[in-house]
N, C-alpha and C positions, 0 to 999 in steps of 0.2 A: 573628331568633330564634336563640338559641344552640343549636348542634347538639352531639351526643355522638358522638365518633369511636370506634367499637368495632371489634373483630375477631371473626370467627366462631371459637368454641372447640369446638363439637360440632354434628353433623348427625345426625338420626334420620329415616330413610326407611322405617321398619317398617310404616307404614300406607300402603297404595297411594294414590298421588296426593297425599299429605299430607306435607309436610316440616316437622319440628320443628327449630327453629334456636336455638342458644344463643350469645349474644354477650356479650362482656365488654370492659372497658377493657384496652388493651395492657399496662398495669402491674398489672392485677388489682384496682384500687381500687374503692371503694364507689360505687354508682350511686344516683341520686335514688330515694327511696322513692315509692310510688304508692298511690292508692286502689284497692281491688279493683274489677275491671271496667274498669280503664284500658287505653288503647292507646298505642302509639307510632307515629309516622309514619316509615316507612323510605324513604330515598332509593334507589329501585330503578332504577339507571341513569338513563334519561330520565324515569321516572315517580316518583311518591311515593304510597305506599299506607299505610293505617292497619291495624295488626294488634293484636289483643288480647294483653296480657301474661298468661302462664299460671303464672309462678313466684311465689316469695315476694316480698311487697310491701314489707317493712320492711328498710331498709338492705341491699338486695340487692347482690351482687357480680356478678350476671349477669342479663341479660334473656332470657326465653324466649318464643318465638312459634311458632305452627303455622300453616302456609299451604297452602291447597288450590290445586293447580296448575289454572289455567284456560287451556287451549290457545287459546281464542278471546278472551281478555281483552286488556287494554291492554299487557300485557307484564311487569307487576310480579311476578306469581307465577312466571312463567318465569325471571325474573332471580334470584329467591330460590332456585328449584330448581336453579340452575346454580352456586350458591356452594359453595366448599370451605372446609375448616378453614384458618384463617389469613387469609382474605380480609377486607379492610376493609369496614365498613358504617357509614354515617352515619345517625343517627336524631334526631328531635326528642324532647325530654323527654316523659315520660308525661303524658297528659291524661285526666282522668276524664269519661266521658260515660255511664256505666252503673253507677253506684255503688250498693251495697246501702243501703237506708234503715235507719238505725240504730234508729229507734223501732219498726220492724216487729215484730209478735209472732212471725211466721214468714216465712221466705223460700222461696217456691216457684219453682224454676228449671225452665224448660221450653226445651229446645234441640233443634235438628236439624242433622245434618251437622257442618260446621266451626264452626257456631254454638255449639258446646259450649265454645269457648276462653275466653270471658269468664266462663263458669260455673265453670271450674276455680279461678280466683282468688276467686270468691265462696265456693266450698267451703272454700278455705284460710282465708278470713277467718272464716267461720262456726265452723270448728273451733277457731281461735285464741281467739275471743271467747265460745265456748260458746253460740252462737245456733242456734235451731231452723231446719233447712233440709231441703228435699226436692228431689230432682232427677228429672226425667223426660227421657230422652234417646233420640231417634229417629235411627237411622243405617242406611245400606245394609249388608247382610250383608258382613262382612269389612272394613268401612270405618270402624269406630268409632275416633275419636281420643281419647286420654287415658283409656282404660278402666282402666288400672292406677292412674292418679292418682285417678280417681273411687272405685275400690274401696278405696284407702288412706285417703281423706279422709272417707268417709261410708258408713254402712250403709243410709241412706235414699235409695237410688237405684234407679230402675226403667229398664231398658234395653230398647228396642224395635228390631226390624229390619224390621217390617212396619207401614206407615202405617195400615192398617185396624185392627190391634190397638191401636195408640196412640190412634186416634180413638174406639175403642170405650170406652176407660176415661176419656177426657178429661172428659166432662161430670160424671161422678161425682167425679173428682179436684177439679175446680174448685168444685163445689157443697158440698163437705164440709170446706173449709178454715176455720180458726178466724177469728173476727172480728179484724181488725187485721193479717192476713197481706198480704204484698205479692208480686206476680207479676212475674217477669222472663222475657222471651222473646227468643230469638235464633235466627236461621236464615233460610232463603230467604223471600222475600216472601209466597208463597202459604201457607207454613207459619205465618208470623206472623199473617197475616190470619185463618186458620182458628182459631188459638188465641184471638186477640183476640175474634173473633165469639162463640166458645163462652164466653169469660169474661163478656162483656157479657150474653149470654143467661142466665148464672148469677147475674147481679146484681152483678158486680164494678164498682166505680166506676173511671173513667179514672185517678183520682189514685193508684190502687194497681196500675196496669198499666204496666210499664216495658219499652221495646223497644230492641233493638240491631239495626239493619238493616245490610246489607252495602253501605254507601256509596251514592254517587249513583245507580248503576245500579239500585238497588232502589226509587227514588223514582218516583212517578207524574209525568206531564209537567206537571201544574199548569195553572191557568187563565192566560190572557193578561192582561197589565197594561201600564201605561205608567210610565216613570220620568222625572222631571224633574230636570235638573241645575241646582242653585241658582246656581252661579257663572256659567253661560252662558245659562240659561233654555231650553236645548235639551230637547226631549221625545223620548224613544226608546221605541219599541214593543218589548215583550218577549213573544214569541209562546209559545204552549204548546209544551213540549218543548225550549225554548231557555232556558238559564240567564241570569240577569242579567249574570253575568260575560261570557258569550259575546256577549250583545247589546251590552255596552259595548265589548268588543274589536272587534266588527264595525263600530262607529262611530268607531273611531280612538282609543279611550281605553286607555292602558296601565295595567292594574291589577295590582299585585303579587299573585302567586299561586304555589302550589306543589302541593298535593295534589289540588285540584279535587274533593274529597270532603266538604268541610265539617268537617275535623278539625284542620287545621294553624293556622288563624287568619290566614294571610297576606292574604286578600282581604277583610278586614273593612272595611266602609264605614260612614260616619256617616249616619244617617237623620234628616232635619229635620221630615218630616211623613209621614203615612200609617201604615198598620198592616202589620206584618211577619208573614209565615208562616214561623216559624223551623223549619228542617229540618236544622240542623247539629249537630255533636257537640262544638263548641268553646266557644260562649258559655255562661256560667253561667245558672242560673235567674234570678238578679238582673239580669244583662245583658238577658235576654230580656224580663223584666217591664218594664224601663226603656223598651224599644221604640225606642232611638236607635242601634241598630247592626244590621247585616245581613251575613251571610256570602254574598257575591255568587255563589259557585260552586253553591250548592244551595238557598238560601232564596229566597222569593218574596214578592210582595205579597199580603196578605189583603184589601186594599182595591183599588180600581180603579187607584190611582196612588200611587206613592211619590216623595218628593222627597229627593234625596241632596245632601249638602254636597260637591259634586264639580264 
């Protein structure tokens, strides 16, 4: 997959533990446009992580991301927080995994913490196209990211610094939305689960609830299954908490991979039979409906066995 070789042009550390990074081509040329809610995969030293784009999406000359530093993480965020202006950065082109639904009557955005980042590009899109949008954002006191952007992009935003205050208004917010509204949620796993549960209780259909989770670490361990390799007839057990990619590697199979978060597309494998539980942010809805591909790093079997053309 073609990479984009960029340089850091600006760093903003004004929000504690959050670094906002601006990157551009060395010659200042135009970068690929992207769908609001898209992310890029950044090669962070020995790791590769996906980060939501927060800037303008049409013919941009720079890409902007905001990254929360995770001292106990895999190292990607620490690498980002060590960058300086002028440093080179390699990224994969933007990929859409959390796009606004164009036919939606209204876009209801609910975010917590650094989960606000994809919502910023949603707000930019809503303002550009005159779409109705409302944002509810929960963050720790003094740790709100992109508050100036939010204020500049919409008057329909409510900001919370106490979880209890947010949860107190959530049921009423969800139950009073117009028919045809779509809900977008991004934040920590427990936050997403709470909002989804409240939405379901309020009668929201799953088809109008859209989620953006924080990569593979936010996924549940999943049920065990077996995978059969069509070329050799070998059967491999994939235990709960072990990815298909890890199981294949443990049995001597070298599978191309990069991000290990379901966003870059490198570990795509062909499925010849069985039902896939898709948990990636790379395959399109049409790809997933076809049922003949799986991202081995995050997705699993929804049936007891999968057969791969491998």
